N, C-alpha and C positions, 0 to 999 in steps of 0.2 A: 438455556440459551435464549437470546433475544429473538422473539418471534417475527419481528418486522425487519426485513433486510435493509430497508431505507434507514431505520433508526440505528441499526448495527453499523452501517457505513458512516453515518453522520457522527456517531459517538466516537469512532476510531480515527476519523480523518477530518474533523471539524475545521481545524486551522488551515489545512491544505485546501479544503473546499472553498473556504472564504477567500483565500488568496486567488485561486483560479477564477472564481466568480468575478472578482475585481478586474482581473486581466480581461475577461470576456466583456465586461461593461466598457472598458477603455477601447476594446477592439471595434465596438460599434461605431465610433466616431469616424475612422477612415473608411469603414464599410459604407456608411451613409454618404460620405463625400464621393465615393466611387460611383454612386447612382446619379448624382447631380452633375458630375463632370461631363458625361456624353452630351447632355442637353446644352451645356455651355459651348462645347466644341461645335455642335451642329448649328445652333442659333447664332453663334459669334463668327469666328473666322470662316466657316464653311458657307453659311448663307449670307454673310456680310453685314450682319447687324452691328452698327457702330463703326463700320468701315465704308460708309457711303461715298466718301470723296477719295480721289487718288492720293496715296501717301498718308492716309489717315492712320493714327496710332491710338492705342488704348493702354491705360495704366494696368500693369500686371502685378499682382501680389501686394496691393496697397493695404497695409495693416493699421487700422485705426479703431480704437475702442473707447466708449464712453464710460469712464470709471466714476462711481459715486464719490462725491466730496472732492473729486479732483477735476473732473470734466473730461473732455476729449483728449486722448493721448495717442499720438502717431508713433507707432513702433517702427514702421518701414514705409517710406514714401512710394515704393514700388518702382517698376521699370516701364518706360514707354516703349511698346513693341508694335511693329507693323502687323498687318493681317497674317502674313506667313509666319513671322516670328511668334505671334500669339498662338497660332495653330500648333507649332512645334512645342512651345512651352506648355500648353495645356495637355498635349499628348504625352510629354515627358512626365508631367504631374500625374496623369492617369497611370502611366507605367510604374511610377513610384508608389502610388496607392495599391496597385496590384501586388507589388513586392512586399509592402508593409502588411497588407492583409494576409499574404501567404506566410510571412514570418510569424504573424499572430497565430495562424492555424498550426504551423509547425510547432511552436512553443506549447500551445494548448494541448495538441494531440500527444506530444512527447510527455508532457507533465501528466496527462491523463493515463497514458500507458504505464508510466512508472508507478503512479498511485494505484492503478489496478493490480499490477503484479505484486506490489507490496501487500495489498489487501488479500490477494489470493494466497500469498505465503502465510499471512496471519491466520486465515480461516482454516487452511490445511493443517497448520500446526495445532490450532485449537482443537480440531476434530481428532487428530492423532493423540493429542494430550488427553482428550476425553476417553478415547479407546483404552489408553493406558490406565485410566481410572475407572473403567467399567467394573462392576461387581463380577466375581467369577461366574455366576450363573448366567450372565448375559451372553457369554461366549458360546454357550450351548444352544442359543436361540438364533444366532446370526451366522451368515455364511461369510467367510473371510473374503471371498472374491467379490461379493456385493459391497462390503465395507470398503475394500480397496478401490472398486470402481467409483463409488460415490466420492471418495476423497480425491481420486486422480482425475476423473472425467466430469462428474456432475457438478462439482463446484467451480470448474473452469470458467463457465460463463459469468459467474459471480465476480471474478476478478476483472473481466472486461467491463462489466457493468458498473463497477465501483467508480471508475474514472468518469463514466457517463451519467451517474445517478443524479447529480445536480448541475454539472457543467453542460451536459447535452441539451436539456430543456432550456437552460438560460441562453446558450449560444445559438441553438437553432431557432428557439422562440424569438430571441432578439433579432436575428437575421430576418425571419419571416415578418415580424412586426415592423422592422425598419423598412423593408421593401414595400409592405402594404401602406404604411404611412406616407412613404414617398409617392406611391401611385395616387393616393387620395389627394395629396397636395398638388399633383399635376392636373387631375380631373376627378371630380367627385364621383361621377357615374361609373367611370372605369374602375375606380377604387371600390365602389359598392359591388360591381360584378365580381372582382377578384375576391372580396370579402365573402360574398355568397358562396362561391365555389370552395373557398377555404373552409367555411362552416360545414358544408356538406361533407367534405373529406374528413373533417375532424370529428363528425358525429357518426356517419355511416360506416366508415372503414373500421374504427375500433370495435363497433358492435359485431361486424362480420368476423373479426379476428378472434372472438371468444371461442368459436368452434376450433380455430387453430390451436389455441391454448390447451383445450381439452385433449385434442389429438396428440399434441406434443407431450402432455403428461402421460398419456397411455404409452407412447413410444418410449419414453424414459423408463417407465416401470418394466415394460417387456424386455427392453435391452438390458436392464439391470438383472432381471431374472435369468436371462440367457447367459449373462456373465457368470452368475452363481452356479448355473447348471453346468457350464463348461468347466468351472473349477471343481465341481463334484466329479465330473468324468475323469479329469486329470488325477485327482486324489484317489479315486476308486477304480483305476484302470485294471488293477489286478483282479478285483472282484468281477469286473465286466468280462475279462478274458476267461476267468475261471468258471463263469456260468453261461458263456455263450450268449450274452445279452447285448453284443455290440449293435446288432440290427435293431433291437428295441430302442437303444439310445439314439440310433440314427433317425428312427421314426419320431422320437420325442423332439429331437433337434429340428427336424424338418417341419413338424407341427408348429413349433415356436417361431421358426423363421417365416412360415406362412402367415402367422398372425401379425408379425412385425411388418411383413410386406403389405398386408391389407391396410394396416394403420398408416404406413408411410404413403401408400398410394392415395388414400383419402386425403392425407395431409397435403400432398402435392396438388391434387385437384382443387382443393379449397384455397390453397395458397395462391395458385395462379389465377383463379377467379377473382380473388381480392386484388391481385396485382393488375388484372385487366381493367377492372372498374376504376381503380386508382389512376392508372395511366390515361384512361378515357377522359376522366374529369380533368386531369392535368392538361390534356391537349385541346379540350373544348374552350378553355379560357383564351389561348392565343387566337383561335378562330373569332371569338367575340371581339377581342381587341382589334384585330385587323379589320373586321367588318364595321363595328360601331366606331372605333377610333378613326378609321379611315373616313367614314361618313362625316364625323365631327371635323376632321381636318379639311375636308372638301368644303364644308360650310364656313370655315374660318374660325370656328369656335375652339380649335386645338391646333397649335402650331406643330410643325414637323419635328422640331427638337423635343417637344414634350412627348409626342407619340413614340419617338425612338427611345427616349428615356424610360417611358412606361413599359414598353416591350422589353427593354433591357433589364429593368427592375423585376418584371414578372419572370424573366428567364431564371433569376436567382431565387424565386419564391417557391416553386414546386419541390426543388431539391431539399431545402431545410424542412419544408412541411412534411414531405414523404419520410425523411429521416426522423422527424419528430414522432410521426405515427409509428415508425419502426421501433423507436426508443420506447414508446408506450407498450408495444407488444413485448419487447425484450424485458421491460420492467415486470410485466405480469408473468411472463414465462419464467424469469429468474426467481421471482417471488414464490411461484409454485414449486420450483426445484428446491429453493431454500426451505420452504415449509416441509418438504419431504426429508431433507437432511435433518432439520430440527426434530422431526418426528422420530427419526431413526436414532439420533444421538442424545435425545432427552431421556435419560435413563434414571430410574429411581435408585436411591442408595449409592450414588456416585461417590467414589473415594475422595475424601477431602484433600485438596492440593497440599495442605500442610503435612499430610502423611508421607507424601513423596518429595518433600522439600530436599534440596541439595544439602549434603552434609559432608564437606571435605575432611573435617576433623575426625580423629579416631573415636570409635564408639566403645563405651565401657562394657565389660563382660556382664552377662546375665548371671547373677549370683543367687537368684531366688528360684523357687520351684515353679514348675509349669503346672497349673492347677485348672482342671476342668470341673465346672460347677453346674450340676443339673443340666448337662449338655444334651440337647436334642437336635438331631440333624435330619434333613429331608432332602429328597431329590427334587427335580424340577416339577414332577407331577404331584408332589406333596406326599409321596410314599415315604414312611419313616425309614431312615437308615440306622439311626442310633436313638435310644430312648433313655432320657434322664440318667445320664452317666456322670458320676462324680469320682474323680481320682486325682492323685497328685504325684508328680514325678520330680524327684530331687535332682539338683545339679550333680553331675558326675555319675549318676545312677545309670546302669545298663538294664534296659527293659525289653523283654521279648513279648510281642503281642501276637497271639495265635487265635485261630478260628477258621472255620470253613468259609468258602466264598459266600459273600452276602451276610456274614456274621456282624458286620459293622466295624471290623478292625481297620479295613482300608479307609473307611470314612473318617475314623478318629485321626488317623495319620494325616489325611488331607486337611482336616480342621486345624490340627496343630500347625500346619504349614500355611494356613489362611486361604486354602484353595476352596474350602466350603465354609460358608458363613452360618453360624448357628441359627436354628429356628427358635430355640429357647435356650436359656442359660448362657454361659459364656466361658471363655478360656482366658485365664489371667496369669500375669507374672508380677509378683509383688503387689497384688491387688489391682493392677492395671489391665484392662481388657486389651488383648493383643491386637484387636482390630483398631484400637486407638493409638497403638504404638507406631512411631514412624517406621517406614520401611527401611530406613538407614539402620534401625536396630534389628528388626525381625529378619531383614534380608541379609544381614551380615552375621548375626549371632545365632540364627536358626538355619540349618541346611536341610535340604529335602531332595530325595531321589526316588523316583518310581519307575515302573516298567515302561510307561509312555514317555518317550524322549523326543526332544526337538533340538536341533542344532542349526544355527544360522549359517547362511552361505559364507564361507570364508575358510581359513586354515584351521587345522586341528588345534593349533596353539590358541587362536582367537577364542575358540569354543571352550577349551579347557580352562582358560583364565577368565572366562566371561563372568563368573561369580565373584571376581575381585575388582570389577570395573564399576566403581560407585561414583567417582567424581574425578575431575581433572586435578592431578596432584603436582604437576610441574608446569612452570611457565615457559613457553616456547619463545625464544628470542628470534624475531624476524628482522631481516635487513633489506635495504633497497626496495625493489619493486614488491617483494614479498611482504614487507612491512606495510607498504601503502595499500596493497590489496587486502591485507588482514584488517587494517583499520577501517577500510571501506566496508568490508563484510560485517564487521562488528556493528558499525553505525547502521547499516541496513537491517541487521537482525534486531537492533534496538527499536528502530522505527516500525518494524513489522510485528513487534511484540514477541519475538523469538528470544530464547535464552542466549546470553552472551557466553557460550561455552565453546572452548577450543577443542575440536575433535583430534587435532594433531598432538595434543598434550598426552603425556603418559597417564593413563587412567588406572593402571594396575596398582592395587593396594598391597604393596610388598610387605609392609609391616604386619598386616592382617594375616598374610601367609606365613609369617615367621622368618622373613629374610630382610636384608637391607636394601636390595635392589635387583635389577635384572641379571647382574653377573653371577649371583649365587642362588638364583631362583630354582635351578635344577637340583639343588640340595634338598628341597622339599618336594619338587615335582617327581623326581625319579622314585623315591620310596612309595609315593602314592600310586604311580603307574605300575610298579612292581606288585603292590598289594592287590590290585584288581586284575593282575595278569594280562596287561595289555602292552607291556614294554616290548615284547617280541614282535607284536603286530606293527608297532611304530618303527621298530628297527627294520622290518621288512619293507615298510613304506620308504624308509630312507635309502635302503639299498637299491630300490627300483627308481629312485629319483635322480635327476641331475642336480648338481651342486651349485649354489650361488657362491661364486668364488670371492665376492666382495665381503661376505659375512662369515665365511668358514675357511679363512686362510690357514688356520691352525691345522686343518685337515688336509687341504690341498698341498700345503708345503711339506707335509710328512708322508705323502703318498708313496714315495720310493721306500721309505722306512717300513711302511705297512706291507708293501709287496714283499720285501725281503723277510719280514717277520712271518708272513704267511708261508713262504717257501720253506723257511726253517721249521715251522710247526708241522707242516705236511711231511717233511723229511723225517722229523723226529718220531712221528706217529706212523711212519712207513706208509704214507698215503701220497707218494710222489705222483702216481698216475691219476689222482683225483682231479687235478687241474692241469690242462695242457697249456703251457704259456705261449704267447705270441713271440716268434723269432723272425727277424727280418729276412733271413735266407732259408727259412723252412716253411713247408706247408703245414698248417694246423688242421689235422683231420677232424677235430671236434667243432670247428668253425665252419660257417657256410662258404660256398665258393666265392660269393660276393665279398665277404669279409677278407678272404685270402687274397683276392684280387686288389682290393683297396688298401689292405693293411692299414685301415683307418675307420673312423666313425663318420657317418653322414649326419648333417644337421637337418633333422626333420622338422617341419614338413617341406622345407625348401628343396630338399633332394630326396628322391625315392628310387627304388630299384628300376621302375619303369622309366623315369626321367634319365637315370644314368645309362640305361641300355640304349636310349635314343640319342645320347649326346655324341656329336661327330668326333670329338677327340677320343672318347672312350672306344668308339667303333674302330678308329684308325689304329689304336694300340692293339686291339684284338686281332685286326687283320695283319699287322706287322709281325705278330707272334704266332700266326696261324691258329688263333684261338676262336675266331669268329665262327667258322664252320663247326668246330668242335663243340662250342657252347650251344650253337643252334641245334646240332644233332642231339646233344644232351637234353636240351629243352624238349625236343620232340619225344625222346624216350620217356622223360618224366611225365609229359602230358599223356602219352599212350598208357603208361602204367597206372597213372592216377585214374584215368577214365575207365580202364578195365576193372580196377579194384572197387571204385566208388560210385559208378554210374547208377547202380541199382539200389543204392542206400538212400534212406530219407535224409533231407537236409539237416535234421537235428541229431543225426547219428554221432555218437561220441568219437568215432574214428576220424571225423573231420577236424577234431581238435588237434590231431597229430600232424595235419597238413600245414606246412608253413608257407608253401608256394602257391596255393590256390584255395578258394573257398568253394562251398557247395554250389553257389550261384555261378561260379566260373566253369563248372563241368560241362554244361551244354555247349557253351561257346567254344571250348577247346575240342569237344567232340566234333563239331562242324568243321573246325580248322583242320583237324587230323584227316577227316574225310576228303578235304580239298587237297591237302599237301602230301598224303601218303604215297610213297613211291616216286615223288617228284623232288627235284633239286631245290636248293635254297633260292634260286632265281624265280621260282614259281610263287614265292611269298612276297607280299608287299612290304614296305618298310615298317608299317605299324604291326603287321603280322609277325615279322622277324623280331621286333622288339618284344611283343607279347610272349614269344616262345623263348627267346634268350633270357628274359628276366626270370623264368622258372628255374633256370640253372643257378641263379645267384643265391637261392635259399636252400640249395641242396647240401645235405650233410650225409656222407656215406655211412657212418656208424649208426645214424638215426633212421634214415630212409631205406638203406640197403637194397638199392636197385642195381648195384654193381657197375656204376657208370664212371667211377674214378679209378685211374691207374697211376703208376709212378710217373710215366711219361707226361700225362696230362697235368699232374700236380707240379711237375718241374716247369712246364710251360707257364702255368699260372704264376709261380714264384718269379719267373723271368719277366713276365709281363708286368708284375707289380713294380719292379724297379723302373721299367720303361714308363709306366703310367705316372709315377711321381717325379720323373726327371724334368719333363717339360710341361707340367700341368698348367692349363690356362688359369687366369685369375678368377673367372667365374666359378670354376670347380674348387679352387683353393679356398674360396669363401664359404663353401658348404661341405667340404671334406677335410677332416682333421686326422692327420697321420698318427699312427700309434708310435709312441716314444716311451721306452721303459724308464726314462729319467724325468718325465714330467707328467703332470695331470692332464687328462683328456677331458676338456670342458663339455663336449657334446655327448659324452658317454655317461652311463649311470654310475653311481658310486660303486655298485657291485662289480661292474666291468672294469672300473679303474683299479680296484684293489686286486681283483683276480689277474688282470692283464693276461687273460687267456680264457679258456672255456672249460666248464666242468665236463668230465668224460661221461658219455651216455652209457658206458658200461657199468657205471656205479648206480645202483637202483636208488639208494638214498643219498646220493651225492649232494644235492641241494641242501637237505636238512643238516648234513654233517658240516658243510661249509658254513652255514649260518651259525651253528653252534660254535665253531672254531673262531669265526669272525667276532662274535659277541665277546668271547673271552679275550681276543686280541685287543679289541677296542677298550675293554676294561683295563687290561694290563698296561696299555700305552696311554691311559688317561684321556681317551678320545670318545668314550661312550656318550658323554653328555653332548658333545658336538654332533655326533651322528644322530642322537635322539632329537636334537634341535632341527636337523634336516627333515626328519620324519614328521616333526611338529608343523612343518610348513606344508604338509599335504592338504590339498583342497578337498574338503569333505562333501562338496556339492550342495545342491538345494535340499534343505531339511536334513542334511547329513546322509543323503541317500547313497553316497559313494562308500559309506561304511556299511558293514554287515550289521544285522540287528544285534548280534552278540557284542560287537565292538561299540555300538551306540550305547548299549546298557552299561558296559564297563566304563566307558568314558563319562557317562552321566553320574555314576557313583564316584568316579575320580574327581569330577568337578565339585561335587558336594564335599568330599573329604578335604580338598585343597583350601576351602574357606576357613578351616580350623574353627568351626562354630562351637557354641556352647551346648546347643542341642542339635544332634544329628539324627534325622528321621529317614529310615529306609522303608519304603512301602512296597514290599514284594518287588524289589528293584531289579532282580536278575532272572526272570522266568525263562528267558531264551537260552540260558546256559544249562548244561546237563548238571545233575545233582552233585556229582563229584566236584566240579569246578565251583559251583555255588558254595559248597561246604568249605572249600579251600579259601575262597575269597573272604567268606565270613570269618573264618579263623584268623586270616591275615589281619583283617580290620580290627577284630576284637583284641588281638594280641599286641598290635602295633599302634593303634590309635591312642591308647592311653599311655602317654609318656610324661615325663617330669615337666610340670608347668603347663600341661595341656591334657586335661582329663574331662572331655565333654560327656554329657548325658547322651546315651545312644538309645533310640527308640526304634525297634526293628520289627516290622510286621513280617513274620517268617513264612516262607513257603514250605520249609522243612522243619516240622515241629521238633525233630530230634536234636536240633541245634540249640534248643531252649536252655540246655544245661550250661551254656557259655555265659548266661546272663544272671545278674544279681536277682532279678525279679521277673516273674511271668504273669501276664494278664491274659485271661481267656474271655473271648466274646462269643456269644451264641444268640442268633436271631435278634441282633440289635441291642442286646443288653450285656452288661458286664456280669459274666457268670462266675469267674474265679479270679483270685488275685493272691499271689504269694510267691515263695521261692520254688525252684524246680523240685526240690525234695519234698516239701510239704504238700504240693499239689499232687504228687504221685501217691503220697500216703492217703489222700482223701478219696481216691477211687472215683473221681468225678469226671467231668467232660474232658479235662486235660489228659487224663490217663487213656481215655478212649482215643483221643487224637494221636497220642504218641504211639499207641499200639496199632 
């Protein structure tokens, strides 16, 4: 990277800087004229110079120039104006100059701002580009939070400084020099006084500010270290809680904050001392002007107009001078920060940009063997992981690599995937070092999956297809305002040195996956998901999700058919009582009281049980049907039973998972409420207390909670209130409550609720599992499984995929590698979170199904279970960093060597 920020800015913005410097030079003309005009106004019309006789006039705006070889040329003879007219004319010219100077400043500042933001965009992109080109070992030495902080925050001032790098000294220096020259032209000695003060400010203040720069550097470093430490706490929160070290972390953070405080306090003290001295010097000069200038005016050696002009000119001198000193401090400060960035991002063995060049065209298959030649690998400390290994893996060959932990087997797999760079030797394909092959080749034709997984924040679909997103493969057609904005974005990207790539394009390489487009993508996705045994997990995610009706109309339009098919299937298998359907004129005992009252679904979070219980219309319906007091009494009974049963249990007791109407934190509040209201009528409770009690009844299910609070009479009242509730429902409730309708899709309900249109009976111990099995079969039979799977693929996996279990993440990681249909597929103990039986089943699925006609990749698998080695053509055994044995499963067993010991 360029070590000098000034050179970096000039090399990337040379033409723009020249243009704005020209504009600055032109702006000095009206700026100088604005200094001279007050003198003309005071000496002329105000004091009467040139208007000594009544009715006297003066020529205004006479434009005459002596042009070489031509002579005097009169462009405008001017206007003859009286004393008052001249005063008004000069005042209007002064106002015009103020407007012109303001417009110059507006244009210059706007141009500078755009230039700075463009440069900030450029440098941030270049830093992230360098991060993408870091050698693998570099990521073990840096903290992600520190790198992110540097790119986000520490380069921010560099963008602001870009616009000021050359313009600010030219503009401010020009203004200061213009004002100083004007003062000297009015009176030499007053000009010398101003020049002397300027010299003192220009020498003393920058020297004092060196201490500020050092303190600023220390502040930046400590703040960055704090950011890295906070990132460590977030990533290691499980370790902190598991070892009771939260107070140790608090002490560490408090110590760091104390250090930052002391640095910042010193910074403030020194900063305001410098400001005090600077302000004092700035205010001394007017004192000298008033005293010395006034003395000269009294002696007649300086007229009043000149004195006013000098004072007016000096008024504009401290501002530019102070800003110029500030600019110099900013320059040094930004240079220090830039040096730190350069130091952090100047990395040895950076990946050549050609390796990561964009390649939209298809990549040919790797038809040559993968060859490790005298390969030696080491960790960051220099400890050897693998020593002088030479081996060759043929295309289409299946190879099991076995060995104990630390044997070097894992390191070899990482080297094949370019995650470790060789210390000695090399890995080649057709004689070419894989480190010199473009990533468009290795990233598409070599797939890798290990136990450590990472998924980006987004949907499960985004992460599963991530290995197919290599280049924009479609051209998006924009129209109207969208087209104008797109062109503007592309032009700005070009000016900022960013790539002209359209993120809205379809980046998925369908041909590489073996399909023609998005419509038949699930033909290859589903077999892969089935092979790694994650299809049921995704199906469950879909059943728990609400459905986007714009993209899944095939499913929503057939919801009635699905419900009828489910009823027929349950009846056929004599499972009629497994699901209790919703009926308009009947109470559903397996649903909550609230669901029976509403006979509909609430759109959360706009509407909740508490909000509904407090709604005036809902309360009026309950009162009309004599339900208000019934539900209040039911809520009291529920609260009393819950408090009695659970008040002595710890908050993390599993019994609380069975409570749907309150949490462990609610118990003390309801305990106090019961003490207040026990034995007293409903009138003793406030409106909020009634709401809190009544809402408990909304989540009550008799077969589940079994408090004996529901009878036939109360259920009939609830069914009657249901009809009254929907009859005159106000618009605000219609917007957040969707009524159940057996003939249409319920948009605010989950897919499972829509298909069931009822509730699973709590009397069935394995009811949920049986329903899911039946639904999967129904979706398959009705050709809807892919649509349902697509809904599950829209599941948000969270930051780093943390909304998925560790098992699901490892399965998904393997699925992503399989979906690439690479020529060499490497599995590096990729499924340790799964039990051995499931690992074996997935391994069998992959080995049996991955080799199909037209697609027979080489499989390199570092096995956790050595017994599976018999599935492979060849077995390679590593021990203590060396290649110990190499052969078929049968021949290695006959040798009675290390492999036989591992198997036994």
